[in-house]
NUFIDO-114612 format. One record per residue (C-alpha): x, y, z; residue number from 1. Coordinates in steps of 0.5 Angstrom, whole numbers, padded with zeros to 4 digits. Layout:
BEGIN
PT    xx    yy    zz num
PT     X     Y     Z NUM
...
This chain:
BEGIN
PT    xx    yy    zz num
PT -0008 -0082  0038   1
PT -0013 -0082  0045   2
PT -0016 -0077  0049   3
PT -0018 -0078  0056   4
PT -0022 -0074  0061   5
PT -0022 -0073  0068   6
PT -0029 -0073  0072   7
PT -0030 -0074  0080   8
PT -0032 -0069  0086   9
PT -0030 -0062  0087  10
PT -0023 -0061  0091  11
PT -0022 -0068  0090  12
PT -0015 -0067  0086  13
PT -0016 -0068  0078  14
PT -0012 -0062  0076  15
PT -0008 -0063  0081  16
PT -0007 -0071  0079  17
PT -0006 -0069  0071  18
PT  0000 -0064  0073  19
PT  0003 -0068  0077  20
PT  0002 -0074  0071  21
PT  0004 -0069  0065  22
PT  0008 -0063  0068  23
PT  0002 -0058  0065  24
PT -0003 -0054  0069  25
PT -0010 -0055  0066  26
PT -0012 -0049  0070  27
PT -0010 -0043  0065  28
PT -0015 -0038  0068  29
PT -0013 -0033  0073  30
PT -0019 -0034  0077  31
PT -0018 -0042  0077  32
PT -0011 -0041  0080  33
PT -0014 -0035  0086  34
PT -0020 -0040  0087  35
PT -0016 -0046  0087  36
PT -0021 -0050  0083  37
PT -0023 -0051  0077  38
PT -0028 -0047  0073  39
PT -0028 -0049  0066  40
PT -0024 -0054  0061  41
PT -0017 -0055  0062  42
PT -0012 -0058  0057  43
PT -0006 -0063  0059  44
PT -0002 -0069  0054  45
PT  0003 -0074  0057  46
PT  0007 -0081  0054  47
PT  0005 -0087  0057  48
PT  0010 -0093  0059  49
PT  0008 -0095  0051  50
PT  0010 -0089  0048  51
PT  0004 -0088  0046  52
PT  0001 -0080  0046  53
PT -0005 -0078  0050  54
PT -0009 -0072  0051  55
PT -0012 -0070  0058  56
PT -0018 -0065  0058  57
PT -0019 -0064  0065  58
PT -0027 -0062  0067  59
PT -0029 -0058  0074  60
PT -0032 -0062  0079  61
PT -0036 -0057  0082  62
PT -0044 -0057  0081  63
PT -0044 -0050  0080  64
PT -0040 -0052  0073  65
PT -0043 -0060  0071  66
PT -0044 -0055  0065  67
PT -0037 -0054  0063  68
PT -0035 -0061  0065  69
PT -0040 -0063  0059  70
PT -0037 -0060  0054  71
PT -0030 -0064  0055  72
PT -0032 -0071  0056  73
PT -0035 -0072  0050  74
PT -0032 -0077  0045  75
PT -0026 -0078  0050  76
PT -0023 -0086  0049  77
PT -0024 -0086  0057  78
PT -0025 -0083  0063  79
PT -0020 -0082  0069  80
PT -0025 -0082  0075  81
PT -0021 -0078  0081  82
PT -0024 -0080  0089  83
PT -0020 -0078  0095  84
PT -0018 -0083  0099  85
PT -0020 -0079  0106  86
PT -0026 -0077  0103  87
PT -0029 -0083  0098  88
PT -0035 -0082  0093  89
PT -0039 -0076  0093  90
PT -0044 -0072  0090  91
PT -0041 -0071  0085  92
PT -0037 -0077  0084  93
PT -0044 -0081  0083  94
PT -0046 -0076  0077  95
PT -0040 -0075  0074  96
PT -0040 -0084  0073  97
PT -0047 -0083  0071  98
PT -0046 -0078  0065  99
PT -0039 -0083  0063 100
PT -0045 -0088  0064 101
PT -0050 -0085  0059 102
PT -0045 -0082  0054 103
PT -0042 -0090  0053 104
PT -0035 -0089  0056 105
PT -0033 -0096  0058 106
PT -0026 -0096  0059 107
PT -0022 -0092  0064 108
PT -0019 -0092  0072 109
PT -0020 -0089  0078 110
PT -0015 -0086  0082 111
PT -0015 -0086  0089 112
PT -0012 -0080  0090 113
PT -0009 -0076  0096 114
PT -0007 -0082  0099 115
PT -0001 -0077  0104 116
PT -0008 -0075  0107 117
PT -0009 -0083  0110 118
PT -0005 -0086  0115 119
PT -0010 -0092  0116 120
PT -0009 -0098  0111 121
PT -0015 -0100  0113 122
PT -0020 -0093  0111 123
PT -0016 -0094  0105 124
PT -0019 -0101  0103 125
PT -0026 -0099  0106 126
PT -0026 -0093  0101 127
PT -0023 -0098  0095 128
PT -0029 -0103  0097 129
PT -0034 -0097  0097 130
PT -0032 -0095  0090 131
PT -0032 -0102  0087 132
PT -0039 -0103  0090 133
PT -0041 -0096  0086 134
PT -0038 -0098  0079 135
PT -0041 -0104  0080 136
PT -0047 -0105  0074 137
PT -0044 -0099  0070 138
PT -0039 -0099  0063 139
PT -0032 -0098  0069 140
PT -0035 -0104  0073 141
PT -0028 -0107  0071 142
PT -0024 -0101  0073 143
PT -0017 -0101  0076 144
PT -0017 -0098  0082 145
PT -0010 -0094  0083 146
PT -0008 -0091  0089 147
PT -0004 -0084  0089 148
PT -0001 -0079  0091 149
PT  0001 -0073  0087 150
PT  0004 -0069  0092 151
PT  0010 -0075  0095 152
PT  0009 -0078  0087 153
PT  0007 -0085  0090 154
PT  0003 -0089  0085 155
PT  0003 -0085  0078 156
PT  0008 -0090  0075 157
PT  0003 -0095  0077 158
PT -0003 -0090  0075 159
PT  0000 -0089  0068 160
PT  0001 -0097  0066 161
PT -0006 -0097  0068 162
PT -0009 -0092  0063 163
PT -0004 -0095  0057 164
PT -0008 -0102  0059 165
PT -0015 -0099  0059 166
PT -0014 -0095  0052 167
PT -0010 -0101  0050 168
PT -0018 -0104  0051 169
PT -0021 -0099  0048 170
PT -0025 -0099  0042 171
PT -0021 -0097  0035 172
PT -0024 -0090  0033 173
PT -0026 -0091  0026 174
PT -0026 -0086  0020 175
PT -0032 -0084  0017 176
PT -0030 -0080  0012 177
PT -0033 -0074  0015 178
PT -0028 -0071  0020 179
PT -0032 -0066  0025 180
PT -0029 -0062  0030 181
PT -0033 -0060  0036 182
PT -0031 -0054  0038 183
PT -0029 -0053  0045 184
PT -0025 -0047  0046 185
PT -0024 -0040  0041 186
PT -0020 -0036  0041 187
PT -0015 -0031  0036 188
PT -0007 -0030  0036 189
PT -0003 -0024  0033 190
PT -0001 -0026  0026 191
PT -0005 -0032  0026 192
PT -0013 -0030  0026 193
PT -0017 -0034  0028 194
PT -0016 -0042  0033 195
PT -0021 -0047  0035 196
PT -0019 -0053  0039 197
PT -0023 -0060  0040 198
PT -0023 -0067  0040 199
PT -0023 -0069  0032 200
PT -0028 -0076  0030 201
PT -0031 -0079  0024 202
PT -0025 -0078  0020 203
PT -0018 -0074  0018 204
PT -0017 -0066  0017 205
PT -0010 -0064  0013 206
PT -0008 -0057  0012 207
PT -0011 -0053  0006 208
PT -0018 -0057  0007 209
PT -0024 -0053  0005 210
PT -0029 -0054  0011 211
PT -0036 -0051  0014 212
PT -0036 -0048  0021 213
PT -0043 -0049  0023 214
PT -0044 -0044  0028 215
PT -0049 -0045  0035 216
PT -0054 -0040  0031 217
PT -0054 -0045  0025 218
PT -0050 -0041  0020 219
PT -0045 -0045  0015 220
PT -0040 -0041  0014 221
PT -0034 -0043  0009 222
PT -0027 -0043  0012 223
PT -0020 -0047  0010 224
PT -0016 -0050  0015 225
PT -0009 -0045  0015 226
PT -0005 -0049  0020 227
PT -0006 -0056  0025 228
PT -0003 -0057  0032 229
PT -0004 -0062  0036 230
PT  0000 -0062  0044 231
PT  0003 -0056  0041 232
PT  0007 -0059  0035 233
PT  0005 -0057  0028 234
PT  0003 -0063  0024 235
PT  0000 -0063  0016 236
PT -0005 -0069  0017 237
PT -0009 -0069  0024 238
PT -0011 -0077  0026 239
PT -0017 -0079  0029 240
PT -0019 -0077  0036 241
PT -0013 -0073  0037 242
PT -0014 -0066  0041 243
PT -0013 -0061  0036 244
PT -0012 -0054  0035 245
PT -0015 -0051  0028 246
PT -0013 -0045  0025 247
PT -0018 -0042  0021 248
PT -0018 -0038  0015 249
PT -0024 -0034  0012 250
PT -0028 -0034  0017 251
PT -0029 -0028  0023 252
PT -0027 -0029  0030 253
PT -0035 -0027  0033 254
PT -0038 -0032  0029 255
PT -0035 -0038  0033 256
PT -0035 -0040  0040 257
PT -0036 -0046  0044 258
PT -0041 -0051  0041 259
PT -0040 -0049  0035 260
PT -0037 -0056  0029 261
PT -0033 -0055  0024 262
PT -0033 -0061  0019 263
PT -0032 -0062  0012 264
PT -0037 -0059  0007 265
PT -0044 -0062  0007 266
PT -0042 -0067  0012 267
PT -0047 -0064  0017 268
PT -0052 -0060  0018 269
PT -0056 -0056  0023 270
PT -0062 -0059  0026 271
PT -0068 -0056  0031 272
PT -0072 -0063  0031 273
PT -0068 -0070  0032 274
PT -0070 -0078  0033 275
PT -0068 -0081  0041 276
PT -0068 -0086  0045 277
PT -0068 -0083  0052 278
PT -0065 -0086  0059 279
PT -0068 -0084  0066 280
PT -0062 -0084  0071 281
PT -0065 -0090  0076 282
PT -0067 -0088  0084 283
PT -0061 -0091  0086 284
PT -0057 -0086  0082 285
PT -0060 -0080  0084 286
PT -0061 -0081  0091 287
PT -0053 -0081  0091 288
PT -0053 -0075  0089 289
PT -0053 -0068  0092 290
PT -0060 -0067  0091 291
PT -0063 -0074  0093 292
PT -0068 -0075  0089 293
PT -0071 -0079  0083 294
PT -0074 -0074  0077 295
PT -0079 -0077  0072 296
PT -0078 -0074  0065 297
PT -0085 -0072  0063 298
PT -0089 -0071  0056 299
PT -0088 -0064  0053 300
PT -0082 -0062  0059 301
PT -0077 -0057  0057 302
PT -0070 -0059  0058 303
PT -0063 -0058  0056 304
PT -0059 -0063  0051 305
PT -0052 -0063  0052 306
PT -0048 -0067  0046 307
PT -0040 -0066  0044 308
PT -0039 -0058  0046 309
PT -0047 -0055  0044 310
PT -0052 -0055  0048 311
PT -0060 -0053  0048 312
PT -0067 -0052  0051 313
PT -0070 -0058  0048 314
PT -0078 -0060  0049 315
PT -0079 -0068  0049 316
PT -0085 -0071  0046 317
PT -0086 -0077  0048 318
PT -0087 -0083  0043 319
PT -0091 -0088  0048 320
PT -0093 -0086  0055 321
PT -0094 -0079  0058 322
PT -0088 -0080  0062 323
PT -0081 -0084  0063 324
PT -0081 -0086  0070 325
PT -0073 -0086  0073 326
PT -0070 -0093  0071 327
PT -0075 -0093  0064 328
PT -0072 -0092  0058 329
PT -0077 -0090  0051 330
PT -0077 -0086  0044 331
PT -0078 -0079  0044 332
PT -0077 -0073  0039 333
PT -0073 -0067  0041 334
PT -0075 -0060  0038 335
PT -0069 -0056  0039 336
PT -0070 -0048  0041 337
PT -0063 -0047  0038 338
PT -0060 -0051  0032 339
PT -0055 -0056  0034 340
PT -0050 -0060  0029 341
PT -0051 -0067  0031 342
PT -0050 -0074  0027 343
PT -0053 -0080  0028 344
PT -0051 -0084  0034 345
PT -0049 -0078  0037 346
PT -0050 -0079  0045 347
PT -0053 -0074  0049 348
PT -0053 -0072  0056 349
PT -0061 -0069  0059 350
PT -0061 -0064  0065 351
PT -0067 -0060  0068 352
PT -0067 -0053  0067 353
PT -0069 -0052  0074 354
PT -0066 -0055  0079 355
PT -0060 -0056  0075 356
PT -0059 -0063  0075 357
PT -0057 -0069  0070 358
PT -0064 -0073  0069 359
PT -0062 -0078  0064 360
PT -0059 -0079  0057 361
PT -0060 -0082  0051 362
PT -0057 -0083  0043 363
PT -0060 -0080  0037 364
PT -0063 -0084  0032 365
PT -0064 -0080  0026 366
PT -0062 -0072  0027 367
PT -0066 -0070  0021 368
PT -0073 -0073  0021 369
PT -0077 -0072  0015 370
PT -0084 -0070  0020 371
PT -0087 -0068  0027 372
PT -0090 -0074  0029 373
PT -0097 -0073  0032 374
PT -0099 -0078  0038 375
PT -0106 -0081  0038 376
PT -0108 -0084  0045 377
PT -0100 -0082  0048 378
PT -0096 -0086  0043 379
PT -0094 -0084  0036 380
PT -0096 -0089  0030 381
PT -0094 -0095  0030 382
PT -0090 -0095  0023 383
PT -0085 -0089  0027 384
PT -0084 -0094  0033 385
PT -0082 -0100  0028 386
PT -0077 -0095  0023 387
PT -0074 -0093  0030 388
PT -0074 -0100  0033 389
PT -0071 -0103  0026 390
PT -0066 -0097  0027 391
PT -0064 -0098  0033 392
PT -0064 -0106  0033 393
PT -0064 -0108  0026 394
PT -0059 -0111  0021 395
PT -0056 -0107  0017 396
PT -0060 -0110  0011 397
PT -0066 -0109  0015 398
PT -0064 -0101  0016 399
PT -0062 -0100  0009 400
PT -0069 -0103  0007 401
PT -0072 -0098  0011 402
PT -0068 -0092  0009 403
PT -0070 -0093  0001 404
PT -0077 -0094  0003 405
PT -0077 -0088  0007 406
PT -0073 -0085  0001 407
PT -0076 -0088 -0004 408
PT -0070 -0087 -0009 409
PT -0063 -0085 -0007 410
PT -0056 -0085 -0008 411
PT -0051 -0091 -0004 412
PT -0048 -0085  0001 413
PT -0055 -0083  0002 414
PT -0057 -0089  0004 415
PT -0052 -0091  0009 416
PT -0052 -0084  0011 417
PT -0060 -0085  0013 418
PT -0059 -0092  0015 419
PT -0053 -0090  0019 420
PT -0048 -0096  0015 421
PT -0041 -0095  0015 422
PT -0038 -0097  0008 423
PT -0037 -0104  0010 424
PT -0044 -0106  0012 425
PT -0047 -0102  0006 426
PT -0043 -0106  0002 427
PT -0045 -0112  0005 428
PT -0052 -0111  0006 429
PT -0052 -0109 -0001 430
PT -0050 -0115 -0004 431
PT -0055 -0119  0001 432
PT -0061 -0116 -0001 433
PT -0058 -0116 -0009 434
PT -0057 -0123 -0008 435
PT -0065 -0124 -0006 436
PT -0067 -0119 -0011 437
PT -0070 -0115 -0005 438
PT -0067 -0108 -0009 439
PT -0064 -0106 -0016 440
PT -0059 -0102 -0017 441
PT -0060 -0098 -0023 442
PT -0055 -0092 -0026 443
PT -0056 -0086 -0029 444
PT -0053 -0082 -0034 445
PT -0047 -0081 -0033 446
PT -0046 -0088 -0029 447
PT -0048 -0086 -0022 448
PT -0052 -0092 -0018 449
PT -0060 -0090 -0016 450
PT -0062 -0095 -0010 451
PT -0068 -0096 -0009 452
PT -0073 -0103 -0006 453
PT -0076 -0107 -0013 454
PT -0082 -0106 -0011 455
PT -0081 -0099 -0012 456
PT -0078 -0099 -0018 457
PT -0084 -0104 -0020 458
PT -0089 -0099 -0018 459
PT -0085 -0093 -0022 460
PT -0085 -0097 -0028 461
PT -0091 -0099 -0028 462
PT -0093 -0091 -0027 463
PT -0089 -0090 -0033 464
PT -0092 -0095 -0037 465
PT -0099 -0092 -0035 466
PT -0097 -0085 -0037 467
PT -0094 -0087 -0043 468
PT -0100 -0092 -0045 469
PT -0105 -0086 -0044 470
PT -0101 -0081 -0048 471
PT -0100 -0086 -0054 472
PT -0108 -0088 -0054 473
PT -0109 -0079 -0054 474
PT -0103 -0078 -0059 475
PT -0103 -0084 -0064 476
PT -0100 -0081 -0069 477
PT -0094 -0078 -0064 478
PT -0087 -0082 -0064 479
PT -0088 -0081 -0056 480
PT -0089 -0077 -0050 481
PT -0084 -0071 -0049 482
PT -0079 -0074 -0045 483
PT -0080 -0068 -0039 484
PT -0087 -0068 -0040 485
PT -0086 -0075 -0037 486
PT -0081 -0073 -0031 487
PT -0086 -0069 -0029 488
PT -0091 -0073 -0030 489
PT -0088 -0079 -0025 490
PT -0085 -0072 -0020 491
PT -0077 -0076 -0021 492
PT -0071 -0073 -0021 493
PT -0067 -0073 -0027 494
PT -0062 -0078 -0025 495
PT -0067 -0082 -0022 496
PT -0071 -0082 -0028 497
PT -0066 -0082 -0032 498
PT -0064 -0089 -0028 499
PT -0071 -0091 -0028 500
PT -0071 -0091 -0036 501
PT -0065 -0096 -0036 502
PT -0067 -0100 -0030 503
PT -0069 -0107 -0031 504
PT -0075 -0110 -0031 505
PT -0078 -0118 -0028 506
PT -0084 -0119 -0032 507
PT -0083 -0121 -0040 508
PT -0090 -0119 -0041 509
PT -0089 -0111 -0039 510
PT -0087 -0107 -0045 511
PT -0080 -0104 -0045 512
PT -0078 -0097 -0046 513
PT -0074 -0093 -0052 514
PT -0071 -0087 -0050 515
PT -0070 -0082 -0056 516
PT -0068 -0077 -0053 517
PT -0073 -0072 -0053 518
PT -0078 -0077 -0053 519
PT -0080 -0084 -0049 520
PT -0085 -0089 -0052 521
PT -0087 -0095 -0051 522
PT -0083 -0101 -0054 523
PT -0089 -0103 -0057 524
PT -0092 -0097 -0059 525
PT -0091 -0096 -0067 526
PT -0095 -0091 -0071 527
PT -0102 -0094 -0075 528
PT -0106 -0089 -0080 529
PT -0113 -0091 -0079 530
PT -0117 -0093 -0086 531
PT -0119 -0085 -0088 532
PT -0111 -0083 -0086 533
PT -0108 -0089 -0090 534
PT -0113 -0087 -0096 535
PT -0110 -0080 -0096 536
PT -0103 -0082 -0094 537
PT -0103 -0087 -0101 538
PT -0107 -0082 -0105 539
PT -0101 -0076 -0104 540
PT -0096 -0082 -0104 541
PT -0098 -0083 -0111 542
PT -0098 -0076 -0114 543
PT -0090 -0076 -0111 544
PT -0089 -0082 -0115 545
PT -0092 -0080 -0121 546
PT -0088 -0074 -0122 547
PT -0082 -0074 -0117 548
PT -0080 -0068 -0118 549
PT -0085 -0064 -0119 550
PT -0089 -0066 -0112 551
PT -0094 -0062 -0108 552
PT -0092 -0056 -0104 553
PT -0092 -0057 -0097 554
PT -0098 -0053 -0096 555
PT -0101 -0057 -0101 556
PT -0099 -0063 -0098 557
PT -0101 -0062 -0091 558
PT -0108 -0060 -0093 559
PT -0108 -0067 -0097 560
PT -0107 -0071 -0090 561
PT -0108 -0066 -0085 562
PT -0102 -0064 -0080 563
PT -0101 -0070 -0075 564
PT -0101 -0075 -0081 565
PT -0096 -0071 -0084 566
PT -0092 -0070 -0079 567
PT -0092 -0078 -0077 568
PT -0090 -0078 -0085 569
PT -0084 -0074 -0084 570
PT -0082 -0078 -0077 571
PT -0083 -0084 -0081 572
PT -0079 -0081 -0086 573
PT -0085 -0083 -0092 574
PT -0083 -0076 -0094 575
PT -0077 -0072 -0094 576
PT -0078 -0064 -0093 577
PT -0072 -0060 -0096 578
PT -0075 -0053 -0093 579
PT -0082 -0049 -0093 580
PT -0085 -0051 -0099 581
PT -0081 -0057 -0103 582
PT -0082 -0064 -0100 583
PT -0080 -0071 -0104 584
PT -0080 -0079 -0102 585
PT -0074 -0081 -0100 586
PT -0072 -0085 -0105 587
PT -0072 -0079 -0110 588
PT -0068 -0076 -0104 589
PT -0063 -0081 -0104 590
PT -0062 -0082 -0111 591
PT -0061 -0074 -0112 592
PT -0056 -0074 -0107 593
PT -0052 -0079 -0110 594
PT -0052 -0076 -0116 595
PT -0050 -0070 -0114 596
PT -0044 -0073 -0111 597
PT -0042 -0077 -0117 598
PT -0043 -0070 -0122 599
PT -0038 -0065 -0118 600
PT -0033 -0071 -0117 601
PT -0034 -0072 -0125 602
PT -0034 -0064 -0127 603
PT -0031 -0061 -0120 604
PT -0038 -0057 -0118 605
PT -0045 -0055 -0119 606
PT -0050 -0050 -0120 607
PT -0057 -0050 -0119 608
PT -0058 -0049 -0126 609
PT -0054 -0055 -0127 610
PT -0058 -0059 -0122 611
PT -0065 -0057 -0125 612
PT -0062 -0061 -0132 613
PT -0059 -0066 -0128 614
PT -0066 -0068 -0125 615
PT -0070 -0065 -0131 616
PT -0074 -0060 -0126 617
PT -0076 -0053 -0125 618
PT -0071 -0048 -0121 619
PT -0075 -0048 -0115 620
PT -0074 -0055 -0113 621
PT -0066 -0055 -0115 622
PT -0065 -0050 -0111 623
PT -0069 -0053 -0106 624
PT -0065 -0059 -0106 625
PT -0058 -0055 -0107 626
PT -0059 -0050 -0100 627
PT -0061 -0056 -0096 628
PT -0054 -0060 -0098 629
PT -0050 -0054 -0096 630
PT -0054 -0054 -0089 631
PT -0053 -0061 -0088 632
PT -0046 -0060 -0089 633
PT -0046 -0065 -0095 634
PT -0044 -0058 -0099 635
PT -0041 -0052 -0099 636
PT -0042 -0045 -0104 637
PT -0037 -0042 -0107 638
PT -0040 -0037 -0111 639
PT -0046 -0039 -0116 640
PT -0043 -0047 -0116 641
PT -0044 -0052 -0110 642
PT -0037 -0056 -0108 643
PT -0036 -0062 -0103 644
PT -0034 -0061 -0096 645
PT -0029 -0062 -0093 646
């Protein structure tokens, strides 16, 4: 579904033309009807000759209401520029046309209205030529100019046909999977509750969807879509680009106003700092408007920013030089006085607070920059400017690499958002960079992909190797470094740390990692005793072999070799500790388990006394073995005896 917006000077017949085209009076306010002048946004719809439904946003043309006009003209597919045949282009015609250009509205039709008031064909031809000169060099340079009379109906059919042709050439809106609705009206209806209207972009909404309302104060409020309407028809699923009324539940009316945004949870976040490419209107454009003079945009100037249906006062911090002169463009960081729900690629208009005049516009390059940039010698750091230039003109692969340079590691979705890549471009860039070996795609414990530049993975792996090597040297008898200690040392999120341990390595000379759950070690790390330690170990094992069922106590064994060596012997299964007092050699333990199983299988059960006699040992060792086998699930106690479990 497509949406068009009117544009043009006050009293050139925009609302009258919309009424003639659609049969709907867009002037909904009593004051508008009394004054015969549009003050706020009006809405209507019609069906074009090709059968396509089209929404119409009627905007005010008076200079005093230009800010209301800006709330309705953003996000439309085409413009209907209205010029009265008896007057020709006027100051607001020029300003509206400049705004359409800054917002990159590239399709449209010019309606040469009030034809019934002009009897001289030569005058009409003269005005037509003047309009054509005005359109030259703008996105509407090739737009059709259709003479019409809303009063007599002359030219209305031709105008509808011209609009259909223009919309056929308009770019198709793409589903980015992140629907949002900039709110241009908010009200309540008895029996329904909160209703908001706007033009849906970037995705689809369905009845029952959970959403968030981002208010003009930056609040993020949960809500649910209770109902949807377009052109007063109830629908279950809204199309991208449609004029939409959304009935919301779970949110209070007093929190929502024009400038709020309805979005899918987590898809959009308010911001007060943005990086942007700014364009200042040229002398020719400004001199053709009511103010007749051009304005430069200076560093630290205070301006008003308009995007979608929202606006905010902003401080402009130019990143190259101290001023943008008329006709110039450049990078800036905007500090917003009020939060706005913006996304990368959003276009905006810049106006001076006083005098209230449009001086330029631009596009958001980064809606959430990580820092406020410092200027040195009147400009930002070269790396900052290089990054912004890549965002503006770089290939998908270049933008993806740059995003990963800033983020280090990220999921594909996070990387795509940072690099401003759509799904197709992301997949193509990933395939290209993976094939070239520029990035590594690893997986975390849940199988989710984690992206990183190859050198970033290599650097982090080396940091992990260095940390483990130092730990092994400091704790040569430890199995490895505690997993959480290593992750903390590397300062990595859990999912990235998991992926790091699983990621490949190009260097065959570099040891890999062994992740044993609670511990991580280098694959080359093995516990080795020094000469003195080995001698004490050998002596302890000899004592155990001499009397396998009368081994030294745990306390004596620890004293004989030292606690670190004793713990290492347990980890290496050189000893098996049954309880706090009893140890056995692993071969003795294995034979004992087997003999107990055989005894129970033959006799039906075994008592501690029978186990004592079976192994020719004392009750202390027999009971320790029986309780240990109970604990590990080999046997279970039944009175004074044990039977096999299961």
